[in-house]
C-alpha positions as CSV (number, residue, x, y, z in Angstrom):
1,L,-27.8,4.2,0.9
2,L,-25.8,1.1,1.6
3,P,-25.3,0.5,-1.9
4,S,-23.9,3.5,-3.1
5,F,-21.3,3.9,0.5
6,L,-20.3,-0.1,-1.0
7,S,-19.4,1.8,-4.1
8,L,-17.9,4.2,-3.0
9,F,-15.7,1.9,-0.5
10,K,-14.9,-0.5,-3.8
11,I,-13.6,2.2,-5.1
12,S,-11.8,4.3,-2.4
13,I,-10.4,0.4,-1.4
14,V,-9.3,0.1,-5.3
15,D,-7.3,3.4,-5.4
16,L,-6.2,2.5,-2.3
17,T,-4.1,-0.6,-3.2
18,P,-1.4,0.8,-5.4
19,K,-0.4,3.3,-2.9
20,L,0.0,1.0,-0.3
21,S,1.6,-1.3,-2.4
22,K,3.9,1.1,-2.8
23,F,4.6,1.4,0.2
24,K,5.2,-1.9,1.2
25,S,8.0,-2.0,-1.6
26,N,9.3,1.4,-0.2
27,I,9.7,-0.6,3.3
28,S,11.4,-3.9,2.2
29,S,13.8,-2.1,-0.4
30,R,14.8,0.3,2.3
31,I,14.7,-2.4,4.8
32,S,17.1,-4.8,2.1
33,M,19.2,-1.4,2.8
34,L,19.7,-1.0,5.6
35,E,20.4,-5.7,5.6
36,D,22.7,-5.0,3.0
37,T,25.1,-2.5,4.5
38,P,27.9,-3.9,7.3
39,K,27.5,-3.2,10.7
C-alpha cells in the first residue's frame, strides 16, 4: 500500500510543480505591475 501511495504522491507533486511555478510567476508579474504604476 505504502509504495503505491508514495508513487502517487510523487506523481501529484510532479504535476503540481509547473502549475505552482506558473502561479508564482503570475503573482510576481502582477506585483511588479503594481509597483511600476505611479502612485
